C-alpha positions in Angstrom: 111.1 153.5 56.0 107.6 154.2 57.3 106.4 155.1 53.8 107.6 151.7 52.5 105.6 149.8 55.2 102.5 152.0 54.6 102.5 151.2 50.9 102.7 147.5 51.6 99.6 147.5 53.7 96.3 146.6 52.2 93.4 149.1 52.0 91.4 147.6 54.9 94.5 147.8 57.1 95.0 151.4 56.3 91.3 152.2 57.1 91.5 150.3 60.4 94.7 152.2 61.3 93.1 155.6 60.6 90.0 154.7 62.5 92.1 153.5 65.5 94.0 156.8 65.5 90.8 158.9 65.3 89.3 156.8 68.2 92.4 157.2 70.3 92.6 160.9 69.8 88.8 161.3 70.6 89.2 159.1 73.7 92.0 161.3 75.0 90.0 164.5 74.3 86.8 163.3 75.8 88.6 161.8 78.7 90.3 165.1 79.4 87.1 167.1 79.1 85.4 164.6 81.5 88.2 164.8 84.1 88.4 168.6 83.9 84.6 168.9 84.2 84.2 170.8 80.9 81.8 168.3 79.5 79.8 166.5 82.2 78.3 163.8 79.8 81.5 163.0 78.1 81.5 159.5 79.6 78.5 158.7 77.5 80.6 159.1 74.4 83.8 157.8 75.9 82.5 154.3 76.5 81.4 153.5 73.0 84.6 154.9 71.6 86.7 152.6 73.8 84.7 149.7 72.6 85.0 150.6 68.9 88.8 150.9 69.5 88.8 147.5 71.1 86.8 146.1 68.1 89.3 147.6 65.7 92.2 146.1 67.6 90.6 142.7 67.6 90.1 142.9 63.8 93.8 143.9 63.4 94.9 140.8 65.4 92.8 138.5 63.3 95.8 137.3 61.3 97.9 136.6 64.4 95.4 134.8 66.6 91.9 134.0 65.4 90.6 132.6 68.6 91.6 135.6 70.6 90.3 137.9 67.9 86.9 136.2 67.9 86.6 136.4 71.7 87.7 140.0 71.8 85.3 140.9 68.9 82.4 139.2 70.7 83.1 141.1 74.0 83.6 144.4 72.3 80.4 144.1 70.2 78.4 143.1 73.3 79.8 146.1 75.3 79.3 148.5 72.4 75.6 147.4 72.0 75.1 147.6 75.8 76.7 151.1 76.0 74.6 152.4 73.1 71.5 150.9 74.7 72.4 152.5 78.0 72.9 155.8 76.2 69.5 155.6 74.6 67.8 154.8 77.9 69.4 157.9 79.7 
């Protein structure tokens, strides 16, 4: 059943899905290392990953609600640029 749905998806949807999974796994790993104190600067990487994940989700919702997707995309791009800028300054 899952295979049938996967084959019906377009290529960009598959790419977005894989990127979303990679970001989610990375967020969990970096969050755990930050909480456990293994990697003190993990929050510097965690922020941009969250915003990339938000951007991917906004692209995925484009077909359902374009106004919400545009607003979410603008916010996520602003936050992503701000977090990268903040990372460069530190």
